[in-house]
A tleap script that builds the chain and sets N, CA, C and O, in Angstrom:
source leaprc.protein.ff14SB
mol = sequence {
  NVAL ALA ARG TYR VAL ARG VAL VAL LEU LEU
  SER THR SER HIE PRO SER TYR ALA VAL ARG
  MET LEU GLN VAL PHE GLY GLY ALA ASN TYR
  ALA GLU GLY LYS SER ALA GLU VAL GLN ASN
  GLY TRP ASP HIE SER ALA ASP LYS ILE VAL
  ASP GLY ASN ASP SER THR PHE TRP VAL ALA
  GLU PRO PHE ALA THR ALA SER ARG VAL ARG
  ALA ASP LEU MET GLU GLU TYR PHE ILE ALA
  GLY GLY VAL THR ILE ILE TRP LYS PHE ALA
  ALA GLU ASP PHE GLU VAL LEU ALA SER ARG
  ASN GLY THR GLU TRP GLU VAL ILE HIE THR
  ALA VAL GLY ASN LEU GLU ASN ILE THR LYS
  CILE
}
set mol.1.N position { 0.740 -1.280 0.022 }
set mol.1.CA position { 0.171 -0.116 -0.041 }
set mol.1.C position { 0.859 1.310 0.115 }
set mol.1.O position { 1.476 1.602 1.139 }
set mol.2.N position { 0.700 2.291 -1.093 }
set mol.2.CA position { 1.351 3.429 -1.014 }
set mol.2.C position { 0.598 4.431 -1.564 }
set mol.2.O position { -0.328 4.199 -2.342 }
set mol.3.N position { 1.022 5.847 -1.118 }
set mol.3.CA position { 0.619 6.843 -1.611 }
set mol.3.C position { 1.647 7.523 -2.710 }
set mol.3.O position { 1.348 8.016 -3.797 }
set mol.4.N position { 2.635 7.429 -2.245 }
set mol.4.CA position { 3.934 8.092 -3.125 }
set mol.4.C position { 4.622 6.767 -3.753 }
set mol.4.O position { 4.556 5.656 -3.227 }
set mol.5.N position { 5.332 7.080 -5.035 }
set mol.5.CA position { 6.224 6.296 -5.610 }
set mol.5.C position { 7.064 6.980 -5.991 }
set mol.5.O position { 6.671 7.982 -6.588 }
set mol.6.N position { 8.739 6.775 -5.832 }
set mol.6.CA position { 9.795 7.611 -6.072 }
set mol.6.C position { 10.740 6.587 -6.704 }
set mol.6.O position { 10.890 5.426 -6.324 }
set mol.7.N position { 11.427 7.264 -7.846 }
set mol.7.CA position { 12.416 6.635 -8.415 }
set mol.7.C position { 13.618 7.365 -8.424 }
set mol.7.O position { 13.710 8.437 -9.023 }
set mol.8.N position { 14.581 6.834 -7.774 }
set mol.8.CA position { 16.072 7.435 -7.503 }
set mol.8.C position { 16.779 7.033 -8.740 }
set mol.8.O position { 16.729 5.842 -9.049 }
set mol.9.N position { 17.335 7.739 -9.380 }
set mol.9.CA position { 18.253 7.656 -10.647 }
set mol.9.C position { 19.739 7.732 -10.152 }
set mol.9.O position { 20.207 8.822 -9.824 }
set mol.10.N position { 20.370 6.761 -10.105 }
set mol.10.CA position { 21.899 6.642 -9.738 }
set mol.10.C position { 23.028 6.958 -10.651 }
set mol.10.O position { 24.009 7.672 -10.441 }
set mol.11.N position { 22.660 6.220 -11.801 }
set mol.11.CA position { 23.798 6.158 -12.985 }
set mol.11.C position { 23.342 5.985 -14.385 }
set mol.11.O position { 22.435 5.172 -14.564 }
set mol.12.N position { 23.841 6.640 -15.439 }
set mol.12.CA position { 23.584 6.495 -16.678 }
set mol.12.C position { 24.700 6.619 -17.611 }
set mol.12.O position { 25.703 7.243 -17.264 }
set mol.13.N position { 24.618 6.102 -18.716 }
set mol.13.CA position { 25.735 6.142 -19.838 }
set mol.13.C position { 25.578 7.265 -20.650 }
set mol.13.O position { 26.499 7.684 -21.352 }
set mol.14.N position { 24.317 7.856 -20.598 }
set mol.14.CA position { 23.879 8.980 -21.522 }
set mol.14.C position { 24.050 10.105 -20.828 }
set mol.14.O position { 24.189 10.031 -19.608 }
set mol.15.N position { 24.067 11.318 -21.475 }
set mol.15.CA position { 24.408 12.763 -20.889 }
set mol.15.C position { 23.289 13.176 -20.021 }
set mol.15.O position { 23.427 14.184 -19.328 }
set mol.16.N position { 22.175 12.483 -19.990 }
set mol.16.CA position { 21.287 12.836 -19.140 }
set mol.16.C position { 20.087 11.662 -18.854 }
set mol.16.O position { 19.940 10.726 -19.639 }
set mol.17.N position { 19.330 11.806 -17.758 }
set mol.17.CA position { 18.230 10.939 -17.497 }
set mol.17.C position { 17.164 11.465 -18.176 }
set mol.17.O position { 17.048 12.678 -18.353 }
set mol.18.N position { 16.224 10.502 -18.646 }
set mol.18.CA position { 14.982 11.187 -19.279 }
set mol.18.C position { 13.857 10.010 -19.041 }
set mol.18.O position { 14.152 8.821 -19.164 }
set mol.19.N position { 12.672 10.413 -18.722 }
set mol.19.CA position { 11.532 9.519 -18.312 }
set mol.19.C position { 10.428 9.821 -19.026 }
set mol.19.O position { 9.928 10.937 -18.890 }
set mol.20.N position { 9.871 8.885 -19.896 }
set mol.20.CA position { 8.639 9.106 -20.671 }
set mol.20.C position { 7.482 8.883 -19.911 }
set mol.20.O position { 6.536 9.660 -20.037 }
set mol.21.N position { 7.420 7.878 -19.097 }
set mol.21.CA position { 6.238 7.730 -18.339 }
set mol.21.C position { 6.584 6.798 -17.042 }
set mol.21.O position { 7.424 5.898 -17.030 }
set mol.22.N position { 5.810 7.181 -16.025 }
set mol.22.CA position { 5.861 6.480 -14.678 }
set mol.22.C position { 4.348 5.894 -14.356 }
set mol.22.O position { 3.452 6.611 -13.912 }
set mol.23.N position { 4.211 4.646 -14.611 }
set mol.23.CA position { 2.749 3.874 -14.392 }
set mol.23.C position { 2.987 3.155 -13.172 }
set mol.23.O position { 4.004 2.512 -12.911 }
set mol.24.N position { 1.839 3.330 -12.346 }
set mol.24.CA position { 1.566 2.580 -11.123 }
set mol.24.C position { 0.374 2.035 -11.004 }
set mol.24.O position { -0.638 2.735 -10.945 }
set mol.25.N position { 0.339 0.445 -10.944 }
set mol.25.CA position { -0.739 -0.363 -11.199 }
set mol.25.C position { -1.332 -1.097 -9.981 }
set mol.25.O position { -0.606 -1.596 -9.122 }
set mol.26.N position { -2.572 -1.143 -9.941 }
set mol.26.CA position { -3.313 -2.142 -8.949 }
set mol.26.C position { -4.475 -2.300 -9.746 }
set mol.26.O position { -5.502 -2.294 -9.067 }
set mol.27.N position { -4.666 -2.453 -11.082 }
set mol.27.CA position { -5.801 -2.372 -11.701 }
set mol.27.C position { -5.485 -1.420 -12.804 }
set mol.27.O position { -4.839 -1.815 -13.775 }
set mol.28.N position { -5.928 -0.108 -12.705 }
set mol.28.CA position { -5.889 1.073 -13.298 }
set mol.28.C position { -4.512 1.765 -13.213 }
set mol.28.O position { -3.857 1.591 -12.185 }
set mol.29.N position { -4.023 2.522 -14.188 }
set mol.29.CA position { -2.709 3.273 -13.777 }
set mol.29.C position { -3.037 4.447 -12.834 }
set mol.29.O position { -3.589 5.475 -13.228 }
set mol.30.N position { -2.648 4.217 -11.527 }
set mol.30.CA position { -3.099 5.072 -10.480 }
set mol.30.C position { -2.115 6.361 -10.458 }
set mol.30.O position { -2.226 7.220 -9.584 }
set mol.31.N position { -1.245 6.422 -11.382 }
set mol.31.CA position { -0.172 7.660 -11.242 }
set mol.31.C position { -0.553 8.662 -12.699 }
set mol.31.O position { 0.076 9.695 -12.928 }
set mol.32.N position { -1.482 8.245 -13.448 }
set mol.32.CA position { -2.018 8.944 -14.722 }
set mol.32.C position { -2.719 10.068 -13.976 }
set mol.32.O position { -3.554 9.905 -13.087 }
set mol.33.N position { -2.207 11.410 -14.520 }
set mol.33.CA position { -2.923 12.619 -14.338 }
set mol.33.C position { -2.606 13.031 -12.837 }
set mol.33.O position { -2.993 14.139 -12.466 }
set mol.34.N position { -1.961 12.251 -11.997 }
set mol.34.CA position { -1.829 12.808 -10.678 }
set mol.34.C position { -0.616 13.912 -10.864 }
set mol.34.O position { -0.208 14.409 -11.914 }
set mol.35.N position { -0.129 14.156 -9.389 }
set mol.35.CA position { 0.977 15.298 -9.264 }
set mol.35.C position { 2.277 14.387 -9.271 }
set mol.35.O position { 2.404 13.279 -8.750 }
set mol.36.N position { 3.185 15.101 -9.968 }
set mol.36.CA position { 4.641 14.597 -9.945 }
set mol.36.C position { 5.735 15.730 -9.560 }
set mol.36.O position { 5.481 16.917 -9.766 }
set mol.37.N position { 6.754 15.384 -9.090 }
set mol.37.CA position { 7.791 16.273 -8.791 }
set mol.37.C position { 9.131 15.462 -9.131 }
set mol.37.O position { 9.258 14.242 -9.025 }
set mol.38.N position { 10.208 16.468 -9.605 }
set mol.38.CA position { 11.346 15.949 -10.012 }
set mol.38.C position { 12.483 16.715 -9.297 }
set mol.38.O position { 12.321 17.889 -8.966 }
set mol.39.N position { 13.670 16.029 -9.052 }
set mol.39.CA position { 14.932 16.880 -8.668 }
set mol.39.C position { 15.833 16.949 -9.840 }
set mol.39.O position { 15.878 15.984 -10.603 }
set mol.40.N position { 16.534 17.970 -10.048 }
set mol.40.CA position { 17.410 18.186 -11.175 }
set mol.40.C position { 16.824 18.302 -12.405 }
set mol.40.O position { 17.422 17.960 -13.424 }
set mol.41.N position { 15.468 18.847 -12.417 }
set mol.41.CA position { 14.975 18.906 -13.664 }
set mol.41.C position { 15.550 20.011 -14.569 }
set mol.41.O position { 15.911 21.099 -14.121 }
set mol.42.N position { 15.620 19.640 -15.982 }
set mol.42.CA position { 16.022 20.716 -16.662 }
set mol.42.C position { 15.198 21.201 -17.833 }
set mol.42.O position { 15.172 22.387 -18.162 }
set mol.43.N position { 14.465 20.158 -18.509 }
set mol.43.CA position { 13.658 20.530 -19.576 }
set mol.43.C position { 12.390 19.561 -19.455 }
set mol.43.O position { 12.493 18.391 -19.088 }
set mol.44.N position { 11.214 20.160 -19.793 }
set mol.44.CA position { 9.990 19.557 -19.976 }
set mol.44.C position { 9.589 19.328 -18.486 }
set mol.44.O position { 10.435 18.852 -17.729 }
set mol.45.N position { 8.334 19.643 -18.020 }
set mol.45.CA position { 7.794 19.772 -16.757 }
set mol.45.C position { 7.670 18.211 -16.136 }
set mol.45.O position { 7.599 17.188 -16.816 }
set mol.46.N position { 7.662 18.289 -14.767 }
set mol.46.CA position { 7.422 16.800 -14.199 }
set mol.46.C position { 6.209 16.220 -14.531 }
set mol.46.O position { 6.159 14.994 -14.617 }
set mol.47.N position { 5.056 17.006 -14.766 }
set mol.47.CA position { 3.865 16.281 -15.224 }
set mol.47.C position { 3.965 15.424 -16.377 }
set mol.47.O position { 3.036 14.680 -16.694 }
set mol.48.N position { 5.031 15.490 -17.011 }
set mol.48.CA position { 5.260 14.822 -18.192 }
set mol.48.C position { 5.398 13.216 -18.021 }
set mol.48.O position { 5.167 12.391 -18.905 }
set mol.49.N position { 5.816 12.952 -16.721 }
set mol.49.CA position { 5.954 11.493 -16.497 }
set mol.49.C position { 4.703 10.827 -16.133 }
set mol.49.O position { 4.591 9.601 -16.104 }
set mol.50.N position { 3.581 11.811 -15.800 }
set mol.50.CA position { 2.314 11.022 -15.556 }
set mol.50.C position { 0.982 11.395 -16.230 }
set mol.50.O position { -0.138 11.194 -15.760 }
set mol.51.N position { 1.317 12.041 -17.550 }
set mol.51.CA position { 0.568 12.484 -18.445 }
set mol.51.C position { -0.226 11.535 -19.350 }
set mol.51.O position { -1.148 11.894 -20.081 }
set mol.52.N position { 0.280 10.162 -19.206 }
set mol.52.CA position { -0.198 9.063 -19.959 }
set mol.52.C position { 0.115 8.983 -21.201 }
set mol.52.O position { -0.283 7.990 -21.811 }
set mol.53.N position { 0.845 9.920 -21.854 }
set mol.53.CA position { 1.419 9.912 -23.136 }
set mol.53.C position { 2.918 9.663 -23.192 }
set mol.53.O position { 3.718 10.407 -22.624 }
set mol.54.N position { 3.284 8.556 -23.919 }
set mol.54.CA position { 4.633 8.134 -24.131 }
set mol.54.C position { 5.349 8.793 -25.049 }
set mol.54.O position { 6.507 8.390 -25.161 }
set mol.55.N position { 4.993 9.773 -25.816 }
set mol.55.CA position { 5.743 10.667 -26.726 }
set mol.55.C position { 6.210 12.001 -25.950 }
set mol.55.O position { 6.945 12.844 -26.464 }
set mol.56.N position { 5.699 12.080 -24.673 }
set mol.56.CA position { 6.317 13.318 -24.066 }
set mol.56.C position { 7.184 12.797 -22.873 }
set mol.56.O position { 7.158 11.628 -22.486 }
set mol.57.N position { 7.935 13.765 -22.345 }
set mol.57.CA position { 9.131 13.148 -21.535 }
set mol.57.C position { 9.443 14.117 -20.603 }
set mol.57.O position { 9.133 15.278 -20.872 }
set mol.58.N position { 10.081 13.830 -19.395 }
set mol.58.CA position { 10.919 14.756 -18.563 }
set mol.58.C position { 12.268 14.501 -18.782 }
set mol.58.O position { 12.579 13.332 -19.012 }
set mol.59.N position { 13.273 15.492 -18.754 }
set mol.59.CA position { 14.469 15.360 -18.986 }
set mol.59.C position { 15.484 15.960 -17.626 }
set mol.59.O position { 15.265 17.125 -17.293 }
set mol.60.N position { 16.355 15.338 -17.007 }
set mol.60.CA position { 17.123 15.912 -16.008 }
set mol.60.C position { 18.373 16.859 -16.438 }
set mol.60.O position { 18.807 16.831 -17.590 }
set mol.61.N position { 18.802 17.515 -15.651 }
set mol.61.CA position { 19.929 18.378 -16.168 }
set mol.61.C position { 20.931 17.624 -16.667 }
set mol.61.O position { 21.304 16.570 -16.152 }
set mol.62.N position { 21.465 18.188 -17.804 }
set mol.62.CA position { 22.754 17.235 -18.563 }
set mol.62.C position { 23.708 17.172 -17.491 }
set mol.62.O position { 23.839 18.049 -16.637 }
set mol.63.N position { 24.506 15.890 -17.576 }
set mol.63.CA position { 25.375 15.536 -16.795 }
set mol.63.C position { 25.145 15.406 -15.393 }
set mol.63.O position { 26.109 15.366 -14.629 }
set mol.64.N position { 23.822 15.328 -14.917 }
set mol.64.CA position { 23.434 15.329 -13.508 }
set mol.64.C position { 23.916 13.871 -12.892 }
set mol.64.O position { 23.535 12.865 -13.490 }
set mol.65.N position { 24.675 13.737 -11.812 }
set mol.65.CA position { 25.321 12.655 -11.401 }
set mol.65.C position { 24.175 11.652 -10.643 }
set mol.65.O position { 24.378 10.453 -10.452 }
set mol.66.N position { 23.063 12.294 -10.289 }
set mol.66.CA position { 21.888 11.675 -9.811 }
set mol.66.C position { 20.587 12.496 -9.672 }
set mol.66.O position { 20.572 13.719 -9.537 }
set mol.67.N position { 19.594 11.772 -9.714 }
set mol.67.CA position { 18.173 12.670 -9.796 }
set mol.67.C position { 17.013 11.727 -9.126 }
set mol.67.O position { 17.203 10.633 -8.594 }
set mol.68.N position { 15.859 12.362 -9.267 }
set mol.68.CA position { 14.858 11.313 -8.908 }
set mol.68.C position { 13.417 11.971 -9.155 }
set mol.68.O position { 13.269 13.184 -9.013 }
set mol.69.N position { 12.336 11.111 -9.538 }
set mol.69.CA position { 11.166 11.500 -9.836 }
set mol.69.C position { 10.236 10.910 -8.701 }
set mol.69.O position { 10.496 9.860 -8.113 }
set mol.70.N position { 9.173 11.660 -8.465 }
set mol.70.CA position { 8.119 11.271 -7.642 }
set mol.70.C position { 6.697 11.440 -8.062 }
set mol.70.O position { 6.367 12.489 -8.615 }
set mol.71.N position { 5.823 10.485 -7.843 }
set mol.71.CA position { 4.390 10.418 -8.159 }
set mol.71.C position { 3.604 10.588 -6.671 }
set mol.71.O position { 3.800 9.810 -5.738 }
set mol.72.N position { 2.788 11.608 -6.618 }
set mol.72.CA position { 1.907 11.382 -5.553 }
set mol.72.C position { 0.474 11.072 -6.083 }
set mol.72.O position { -0.142 11.845 -6.817 }
set mol.73.N position { 0.009 9.903 -5.657 }
set mol.73.CA position { -1.261 9.121 -6.160 }
set mol.73.C position { -2.321 9.770 -5.436 }
set mol.73.O position { -3.442 9.356 -5.735 }
set mol.74.N position { -2.269 10.731 -4.509 }
set mol.74.CA position { -3.197 11.435 -3.938 }
set mol.74.C position { -4.238 10.612 -2.952 }
set mol.74.O position { -5.243 11.191 -2.538 }
set mol.75.N position { -4.000 9.429 -2.640 }
set mol.75.CA position { -4.377 8.524 -1.802 }
set mol.75.C position { -3.717 7.305 -1.805 }
set mol.75.O position { -2.905 7.131 -2.714 }
set mol.76.N position { -3.899 6.340 -0.916 }
set mol.76.CA position { -3.212 5.077 -0.738 }
set mol.76.C position { -3.862 3.768 -1.713 }
set mol.76.O position { -5.053 3.467 -1.794 }
set mol.77.N position { -2.923 3.229 -2.282 }
set mol.77.CA position { -3.553 2.369 -3.148 }
set mol.77.C position { -2.653 0.964 -2.938 }
set mol.77.O position { -1.453 1.003 -2.665 }
set mol.78.N position { -3.251 -0.018 -3.070 }
set mol.78.CA position { -2.509 -1.490 -2.945 }
set mol.78.C position { -1.886 -1.377 -4.469 }
set mol.78.O position { -2.656 -1.348 -5.429 }
set mol.79.N position { -0.525 -1.319 -4.637 }
set mol.79.CA position { 0.000 -1.465 -6.067 }
set mol.79.C position { 0.431 -2.700 -6.287 }
set mol.79.O position { 1.615 -2.839 -6.595 }
set mol.80.N position { -0.340 -3.737 -6.189 }
set mol.80.CA position { 0.202 -5.173 -6.598 }
set mol.80.C position { 0.518 -5.280 -8.086 }
set mol.80.O position { 1.338 -6.078 -8.541 }
set mol.81.N position { -0.164 -4.454 -8.777 }
set mol.81.CA position { -0.015 -4.529 -10.249 }
set mol.81.C position { 1.280 -4.216 -10.862 }
set mol.81.O position { 1.568 -4.476 -12.030 }
set mol.82.N position { 2.156 -3.559 -9.885 }
set mol.82.CA position { 3.513 -3.044 -10.169 }
set mol.82.C position { 3.657 -1.804 -10.552 }
set mol.82.O position { 2.663 -1.079 -10.570 }
set mol.83.N position { 4.819 -1.351 -10.904 }
set mol.83.CA position { 5.311 -0.192 -11.262 }
set mol.83.C position { 6.110 -0.297 -12.837 }
set mol.83.O position { 7.085 -1.025 -13.028 }
set mol.84.N position { 5.624 0.382 -13.658 }
set mol.84.CA position { 6.325 0.452 -14.999 }
set mol.84.C position { 6.935 1.854 -15.324 }
set mol.84.O position { 6.241 2.861 -15.179 }
set mol.85.N position { 8.115 1.922 -15.723 }
set mol.85.CA position { 8.906 3.122 -16.319 }
set mol.85.C position { 9.208 2.956 -17.663 }
set mol.85.O position { 9.852 1.972 -18.027 }
set mol.86.N position { 8.812 3.815 -18.460 }
set mol.86.CA position { 9.301 3.865 -19.748 }
set mol.86.C position { 10.108 5.088 -20.044 }
set mol.86.O position { 9.739 6.260 -19.976 }
set mol.87.N position { 11.231 4.626 -20.371 }
set mol.87.CA position { 12.498 5.481 -20.414 }
set mol.87.C position { 12.743 6.262 -21.719 }
set mol.87.O position { 12.410 5.691 -22.758 }
set mol.88.N position { 13.233 7.384 -21.793 }
set mol.88.CA position { 13.663 7.935 -23.082 }
set mol.88.C position { 15.376 7.589 -23.021 }
set mol.88.O position { 15.985 6.987 -23.906 }
set mol.89.N position { 15.877 8.040 -21.956 }
set mol.89.CA position { 17.346 7.681 -21.640 }
set mol.89.C position { 17.262 6.971 -20.279 }
set mol.89.O position { 16.936 7.566 -19.252 }
set mol.90.N position { 17.571 5.681 -20.328 }
set mol.90.CA position { 17.281 4.811 -19.332 }
set mol.90.C position { 18.480 5.002 -18.064 }
set mol.90.O position { 19.669 5.117 -18.360 }
set mol.91.N position { 18.078 5.015 -16.859 }
set mol.91.CA position { 18.867 4.867 -15.793 }
set mol.91.C position { 19.401 3.461 -15.851 }
set mol.91.O position { 18.695 2.467 -16.019 }
set mol.92.N position { 20.763 3.460 -15.690 }
set mol.92.CA position { 21.248 2.057 -15.538 }
set mol.92.C position { 21.216 1.444 -14.279 }
set mol.92.O position { 21.035 0.232 -14.171 }
set mol.93.N position { 21.418 2.369 -13.081 }
set mol.93.CA position { 21.207 1.918 -11.776 }
set mol.93.C position { 20.176 2.827 -11.213 }
set mol.93.O position { 20.240 4.042 -11.400 }
set mol.94.N position { 19.211 2.254 -10.514 }
set mol.94.CA position { 18.184 2.971 -9.902 }
set mol.94.C position { 17.321 2.082 -8.884 }
set mol.94.O position { 17.229 0.863 -9.031 }
set mol.95.N position { 16.711 2.761 -7.865 }
set mol.95.CA position { 15.902 2.142 -7.157 }
set mol.95.C position { 14.267 2.713 -7.150 }
set mol.95.O position { 14.029 3.876 -7.477 }
set mol.96.N position { 13.352 1.915 -6.808 }
set mol.96.CA position { 12.043 2.536 -6.810 }
set mol.96.C position { 11.666 2.261 -5.350 }
set mol.96.O position { 12.047 1.240 -4.776 }
set mol.97.N position { 10.993 3.092 -4.829 }
set mol.97.CA position { 10.571 3.141 -3.328 }
set mol.97.C position { 9.276 3.452 -3.440 }
set mol.97.O position { 8.786 3.923 -4.466 }
set mol.98.N position { 8.533 3.163 -2.203 }
set mol.98.CA position { 7.205 3.456 -2.103 }
set mol.98.C position { 6.913 3.919 -0.673 }
set mol.98.O position { 7.661 3.485 0.204 }
set mol.99.N position { 5.911 4.754 -0.325 }
set mol.99.CA position { 5.709 5.327 0.929 }
set mol.99.C position { 4.244 5.653 1.060 }
set mol.99.O position { 3.546 5.848 0.065 }
set mol.100.N position { 3.773 5.713 2.311 }
set mol.100.CA position { 2.467 5.922 2.632 }
set mol.100.C position { 2.527 7.423 2.876 }
set mol.100.O position { 1.541 8.086 2.554 }
set mol.101.N position { 3.556 8.009 3.400 }
set mol.101.CA position { 3.371 9.402 3.882 }
set mol.101.C position { 4.363 10.338 3.371 }
set mol.101.O position { 4.317 11.471 3.851 }
set mol.102.N position { 5.282 10.081 2.461 }
set mol.102.CA position { 6.164 10.868 1.691 }
set mol.102.C position { 7.378 11.212 2.437 }
set mol.102.O position { 8.171 12.029 1.969 }
set mol.103.N position { 7.619 10.510 3.827 }
set mol.103.CA position { 8.749 10.782 4.623 }
set mol.103.C position { 9.452 9.496 4.808 }
set mol.103.O position { 10.679 9.486 4.710 }
set mol.104.N position { 8.668 8.185 5.120 }
set mol.104.CA position { 9.350 6.974 5.422 }
set mol.104.C position { 9.098 6.318 3.958 }
set mol.104.O position { 8.070 6.341 3.282 }
set mol.105.N position { 10.369 5.721 3.676 }
set mol.105.CA position { 10.295 5.055 2.267 }
set mol.105.C position { 10.678 3.489 2.284 }
set mol.105.O position { 11.411 3.028 3.160 }
set mol.106.N position { 10.219 2.838 1.425 }
set mol.106.CA position { 10.560 1.432 1.643 }
set mol.106.C position { 11.073 1.049 0.044 }
set mol.106.O position { 10.320 1.239 -0.911 }
set mol.107.N position { 12.197 0.590 -0.086 }
set mol.107.CA position { 12.561 0.042 -1.451 }
set mol.107.C position { 11.982 -1.120 -1.888 }
set mol.107.O position { 12.101 -2.142 -1.212 }
set mol.108.N position { 11.255 -1.113 -3.115 }
set mol.108.CA position { 10.702 -2.169 -3.634 }
set mol.108.C position { 11.270 -2.878 -4.792 }
set mol.108.O position { 10.887 -3.977 -5.195 }
set mol.109.N position { 12.223 -2.154 -5.301 }
set mol.109.CA position { 13.183 -2.604 -6.342 }
set mol.109.C position { 14.490 -1.911 -6.472 }
set mol.109.O position { 14.625 -0.693 -6.362 }
set mol.110.N position { 15.495 -2.799 -6.725 }
set mol.110.CA position { 16.770 -2.029 -7.065 }
set mol.110.C position { 17.217 -2.688 -8.257 }
set mol.110.O position { 17.165 -3.910 -8.390 }
set mol.111.N position { 17.727 -1.771 -9.265 }
set mol.111.CA position { 18.256 -2.201 -10.480 }
set mol.111.C position { 19.749 -1.922 -10.526 }
set mol.111.O position { 20.218 -0.917 -9.992 }
set mol.112.N position { 20.504 -2.831 -11.176 }
set mol.112.CA position { 21.838 -2.480 -11.418 }
set mol.112.C position { 22.242 -2.870 -12.982 }
set mol.112.O position { 22.001 -4.042 -13.272 }
set mol.113.N position { 22.705 -2.216 -13.817 }
set mol.113.CA position { 23.012 -2.488 -15.168 }
set mol.113.C position { 21.845 -2.553 -15.972 }
set mol.113.O position { 21.853 -3.369 -16.894 }
set mol.114.N position { 20.791 -1.807 -15.786 }
set mol.114.CA position { 19.564 -1.807 -16.614 }
set mol.114.C position { 19.846 -1.212 -17.921 }
set mol.114.O position { 20.419 -0.125 -17.994 }
set mol.115.N position { 19.475 -1.867 -18.963 }
set mol.115.CA position { 19.842 -1.459 -20.529 }
set mol.115.C position { 18.328 -1.255 -21.367 }
set mol.115.O position { 18.202 -0.828 -22.514 }
set mol.116.N position { 17.352 -1.644 -20.534 }
set mol.116.CA position { 16.007 -1.698 -21.122 }
set mol.116.C position { 15.222 -0.297 -21.391 }
set mol.116.O position { 15.306 0.620 -20.573 }
set mol.117.N position { 14.640 -0.212 -22.296 }
set mol.117.CA position { 13.642 1.171 -22.432 }
set mol.117.C position { 12.503 0.959 -21.632 }
set mol.117.O position { 11.916 1.981 -21.277 }
set mol.118.N position { 12.022 -0.195 -21.238 }
set mol.118.CA position { 10.824 -0.345 -20.523 }
set mol.118.C position { 11.135 -1.109 -19.227 }
set mol.118.O position { 11.549 -2.261 -19.361 }
set mol.119.N position { 10.990 -0.620 -18.014 }
set mol.119.CA position { 11.271 -1.481 -16.799 }
set mol.119.C position { 9.807 -1.833 -16.194 }
set mol.119.O position { 8.952 -0.977 -15.963 }
set mol.120.N position { 9.660 -3.152 -15.985 }
set mol.120.CA position { 8.294 -3.490 -15.319 }
set mol.120.C position { 8.640 -3.996 -14.058 }
set mol.120.O position { 9.510 -4.867 -14.071 }
set mol.121.N position { 8.162 -3.658 -12.942 }
set mol.121.CA position { 8.461 -4.094 -11.615 }
set mol.121.C position { 7.208 -4.773 -11.087 }
set mol.121.O position { 7.195 -5.246 -9.951 }
savepdb mol mol.pdb
quit
């Protein structure tokens, strides 16, 4: 059960991180149309990761050594359907965390060496 889902981007071989879409499932995509925040944003607003359109995207500052994106689902959901990240420039190393209150976080997935453009957790 979580209200917030955060992806901490730790390393990439690209000049920047870029996320096309963050989806959180338990049936429907709970993240679509909800509130999003980013750290080290450079181009395109944070809402692009939750707009439901995989042709839009958010981009981190060029050469940022780390960044993160967070979706506020506005209420708690059982997210048994998982989390999907559609990348424009994939993070190779990253963590996905969930929280009920936005303060205390639980790691639900750790990736090392990711080279895929779509990550399903």
